[in-house]
N, C-alpha and C positions, 0 to 999 in steps of 0.2 A: 717599334723595332727597337730592340733591345743594342747601344753596344757593345762592343768586347768587353768591355773590360767594367761594362755591370749586372753582362755576363758572368766577369770572374768572378767580383767584388757580391751577385748576389751568391750563391757556388760558398766562395767565403761566408759568407752569413748563415748556413743553411749549413752547414758541416759544424762551423760554431752551435748551430739553437739544437743539433741531435750532437754534437760532445760535453758543452755545461750543465745539460739536465745532469747526468753520471755524475759526472761531480756534484752533484747538488746531492742525487736519491743516496749516493754512498754516506752522506756526514746527513740524514733524514734532512733534511731543507724543502727540497722536491717540488711539494705543496705548497709551500709559503716563500718561496721567494722568488715562481714560474721563472727558472731561468732562460726554455727552453724562447717565452718573450724577449728577449732583452733583445737580442741578436734579429728574429724578426720585425721589433720595432725602428733596429739602425738601417736593415734595407732598405723600408723604407724610406723613414728619414732623410739617407744620404742619397738614393737610388731612388727615389720612382715610387711611384702605389702597380706600378706593374712589378717592379723587383723585389715590392712587397709582398703581393700576393704571389707572385711564386715562392716565395721563402715560408710564408702561411701554409702554403698549402702542401707545400714535399716536403719540410723539416715534421711533423711529427706523424706524414706516412712515411714515410722514409725513419724516421729513429720508429716508429710500428714493424718496422720487416727487421730493420738490421739490429737493433736491442728491448722487442718487444715490447720498453714504452712508446706513449703510454693504449694498454689492450688495448684490444678492441674488444665493445661500441665504445670508450670513451676516446679513441680518437677521432673516430669519424665528428660530436664535441669541438673537441683542440686544435683539428684542421679547418671545423668552417668557423670556427674563434680568435686562430693566430694570419686566416689569410683575413677576414673582418680587418682583423688589424692590420694586422704589413699596408692593406690597402687605404684603408682610412688614414693612416701614420704619415702614405703618400701624399695622399688627396685634399687632406688638409694645411702637409705645411705648406703648402705653396702658395694658400692662402692668405694663414691665421700667423700669428708669432708660432715656436716649438712646443714652448711651455704649453699652450692650451691646444696646437694637436698632442701632445701626448695624451691630455687627460681623454679630448673629445674620442680620441682614439680607443682606450684606454672602455669609455664609455661602453663605446659601440658593440666595444670585441669582448666586456663581460655579460650583456646584454647575449648577443648572439651567442654566448655556450651556453648564460642560462635559459634559453631557448631554443639550444638542441639540445642539454637534458632535463627538463622538460616537457618536450610532446616530442621528440626521436627513440630515448631509450628507456620508456618506460615500451614502443615496441614490438623491445628484448629481453621483454619481462626484471628489468629494471626498475623500480619503486622509487620516487621520487617527489618529497614533500616541498611544500612549501618555504620550511624551515633550514633541510640539505642545499635549493638552492643559497639562501641570505647565508647559509654562515660557510658555506663549496665559493662560493662568485664570491660574497664580501668580504666578509671575518677570515675566513682562514689563510687570504691569499697579499692583506691586508700590506703583510713587510711589503712583501713583492712588487704590490698596487705605488707602493710610497717606496721606494730603490728606481722604479721605473721614472 
């Protein structure tokens, strides 16, 4: 069960995860720097895996409803990815140092993102190639991965 302070902090991270991408998308760097990921990561690392899971799951859903970004059906992949990211960050930080926790959480979340893209998005008529997955999951977002 989450304490009141954890709930408030989780809500603040969700709000930040909705607002921060808006600024990055205005200057055209949203996909490159992964701005929604940073507050979700912070939620998991600072308040635990449940908070990270909640922030990671609700932020893309609420952002999609409020701002249209990420659009459907891409919001499905981001919801799964960020839920895994927040949860795993909170899970690993209790067991390992923070740097290893961030790297392992990122690997888990990017793998989830890739798998969702590869298996789920074709159901919506979106064809995804291995090359697209490699460039979209790793190369395009490399600056954001390094920043995190």
